[in-house]
C-alpha positions as CSV (number, residue, x, y, z in Angstrom):
1,M,144.3,-65.0,-133.7
2,D,146.2,-63.4,-130.8
3,D,143.0,-61.7,-129.6
4,I,141.2,-65.1,-129.5
5,L,144.0,-66.8,-127.7
6,D,144.2,-63.9,-125.2
7,K,140.4,-64.2,-124.5
8,F,140.8,-68.0,-124.1
9,N,143.7,-67.5,-121.8
10,R,141.8,-65.0,-119.6
11,K,138.8,-67.4,-119.4
12,A,141.1,-70.3,-118.6
13,D,142.7,-68.2,-115.8
14,N,139.3,-67.2,-114.5
15,L,138.2,-70.9,-114.5
16,N,141.3,-71.8,-112.7
17,T,140.6,-69.2,-110.0
18,I,137.1,-70.5,-109.6
19,M,138.3,-74.1,-109.3
20,D,140.9,-73.1,-106.7
21,K,138.1,-71.4,-104.6
22,M,136.0,-74.5,-105.0
23,A,138.8,-76.7,-103.9
24,D,139.4,-74.5,-100.8
25,S,135.7,-74.6,-100.0
26,V,135.6,-78.4,-100.3
27,E,138.7,-78.6,-98.0
28,S,137.0,-76.4,-95.5
29,I,133.8,-78.5,-95.6
30,T,135.9,-81.7,-95.2
31,E,137.7,-80.2,-92.1
32,S,134.3,-79.1,-90.6
33,V,132.9,-82.6,-91.1
34,K,136.0,-84.1,-89.5
35,E,135.8,-81.9,-86.5
36,S,132.0,-82.6,-86.2
37,T,132.7,-86.3,-86.3
38,Q,135.3,-86.0,-83.6
39,A,132.9,-84.0,-81.4
40,I,130.1,-86.5,-81.9
41,N,132.5,-89.4,-81.0
42,L,133.6,-87.6,-77.9
43,S,130.0,-86.9,-76.9
44,A,129.1,-90.5,-77.4
45,A,132.0,-91.7,-75.3
46,N,131.0,-89.2,-72.6
47,S,127.4,-90.4,-72.7
48,S,128.5,-94.0,-72.4
49,E,130.6,-93.1,-69.4
50,I,127.7,-91.2,-67.8
51,V,125.5,-94.3,-68.3
52,G,128.0,-96.5,-66.6
53,Q,128.3,-94.1,-63.7
54,I,124.6,-93.9,-63.3
55,Q,124.4,-97.7,-63.3
56,G,127.0,-97.7,-60.5
57,I,125.0,-95.2,-58.5
58,S,121.9,-97.3,-59.0
59,E,123.7,-100.4,-57.7
60,A,125.0,-98.5,-54.7
61,M,121.5,-97.3,-53.9
62,G,120.3,-100.9,-54.0
63,E,123.0,-101.8,-51.5
64,N,122.0,-98.9,-49.3
65,N,118.4,-100.0,-49.4
66,K,119.4,-103.5,-48.3
67,V,121.5,-102.1,-45.4
68,T,118.6,-99.8,-44.4
69,E,116.2,-102.8,-44.4
70,Q,118.7,-104.8,-42.2
71,L,119.0,-101.8,-39.8
72,N,115.2,-101.5,-39.6
73,S,114.9,-105.2,-38.9
74,S,117.6,-104.9,-36.1
75,T,115.9,-101.8,-34.7
76,K,112.6,-103.6,-34.5
77,R,114.1,-106.5,-32.6
78,F,115.5,-104.1,-30.0
79,A,112.2,-102.3,-29.8
80,N,110.4,-105.6,-29.0
81,L,112.7,-106.4,-26.1
């Protein structure tokens, strides 16, 4: 009976060790997923900021084109004098 209980105890200890390793692995995976999520969120925020800045540049280029057209128009008036 002692031999049977000893074998059962060793197997239970082995199972407990395996379960501890699995819990550590799951915790590691969870932490990796959390870090990946944070990196993706930061990347998305940076992308949104870049899009906004590009839109601002585009608007500034449109204003520059208007000013250039006005300068060309003014230059043509002087050339015709």
